[in-house]
N, C-alpha and C positions, 0 to 999 in steps of 0.2 A: 108423796107418792100419788096422792089424789090429783095434784097439779099435773103430774106427768100423764095420768089417765085423761084428764081434761084436755090437755094438748093433743093427745092421740085421737080423741074423739072429734076434734075439730077437722081432722083430715077426712077425706071421702072414704078411705078404707080404715077408718079409726077402730072399728070393732075387731078387725083382723090384727091390727097392731097391738091393741089392748090384750087380746087373747094370747098372742105370741109372747108378749111381755109377762103375762101372768104365768104361763107355762114355764118359761125360762127361769123366772124367779123361784117357782116351786121346785123345779128340778135341781137348781143350784143349792137351795136350802136343804133338800133331801140328801144331796151328796155331802155337804158339809156335816150334816147330822150323823152320817154313817162313817166319818173318818175315824180311824182307830186311835183316837186321842183319849187317854184315860181321865176324861172329865165325866163325872157321873151323870150330868144332864144330857150328854150326847149318847145316842144308842151305840155308836161305835165303841165308846169306852166300856159299856156294859158287855158288848160282844167280846172285846179284847180280854177283859177280866174273866169271862166265862170260859173262853178258849184256854187261857192260861191255867185256870183251875182244872179244866179237863185234862190238860197235858200233865200237870203235876199230880193229879189225882188227890188233891187236898185243897182246902180253901186258901186263898192268898192271905198273907199276913196283913192284919188291919193297919199296922204301922206303915208297911210298904204301900198299901192302897192309899192311905192318907197322904203320904209323901208324894206319890205320883200325881194324885189329884190336885194337891196344892201347887206343885211345880207346873202342871199343865194349865191350871187356872191363872197363875201369874204370867205365863207366856201369852 
């Protein structure tokens, strides 16, 4: 990644390219983080489980949570 930044800064408008690249990278990572995949490390997974618990009005079964987490992690 540092090599890409180095190449960008060799250009006359390098700082604009580097800023654009940084913004696009961060926006894409944020969108991936919010995907409703039931992987615990992703915020979208936490949101999905919270909405599911709110709809059911009880906590999600731990066995189901573990199964979905394992399946999503393997994918």
